[in-house]
VOGU-3710 file (C-alpha; in Angstrom, 3 decimals, decimal comma):
1> milkskrtgy> 0,206/0,686/-0,303  1,754/3,561/-0,930  1,427/5,669/1,825  2,673/9,092/0,497  3,419/10,060/-3,211  5,126/12,255/-5,468  7,067/13,276/-8,305  9,991/15,604/-8,169  13,169/15,888/-9,827  14,306/12,571/-8,788
11> glievreast> 11,207/12,027/-10,045  8,395/9,176/-9,138  8,319/8,941/-4,622  6,794/6,924/-2,765  6,576/5,949/0,933  5,263/1,830/1,310  3,818/-0,302/3,833  6,508/-2,807/2,763  5,235/-7,079/2,992  7,246/-7,820/6,324
21> agwyalying> 4,576/-5,423/8,020  5,158/-2,918/10,226  7,719/-2,612/7,695  8,161/0,998/5,648  10,023/1,447/2,086  11,504/3,873/0,064  11,149/4,106/-3,481  12,214/6,607/-7,010  11,235/4,989/-9,821  10,242/2,580/-8,558
31> elkkqsadln> 12,903/0,726/-7,313  13,777/0,391/-3,462  16,002/2,676/-1,767  15,854/2,121/1,917  13,906/-0,035/4,314  13,235/1,020/8,142  11,149/-1,319/10,892  10,898/2,771/11,474  8,453/5,086/9,754  9,021/8,871/10,887
41> yilseydky> 12,781/8,118/10,130  10,848/6,561/6,398  9,543/10,078/6,257  12,226/11,824/6,779  13,977/10,086/4,569  11,284/11,594/2,007  10,958/14,924/2,894  14,455/15,187/1,657  14,376/14,911/-1,323
//
């Protein structure tokens, strides 16, 4: 499930719930970049783009 999504100069940036329950992932143009159980960490990474 996609929690947040935006288009930037880097392309499509998404925060998704990972397949592992309780984990979150940052994707850039469909490619997994970061994964963590800490949603706040993933959101802070999302905000950098």
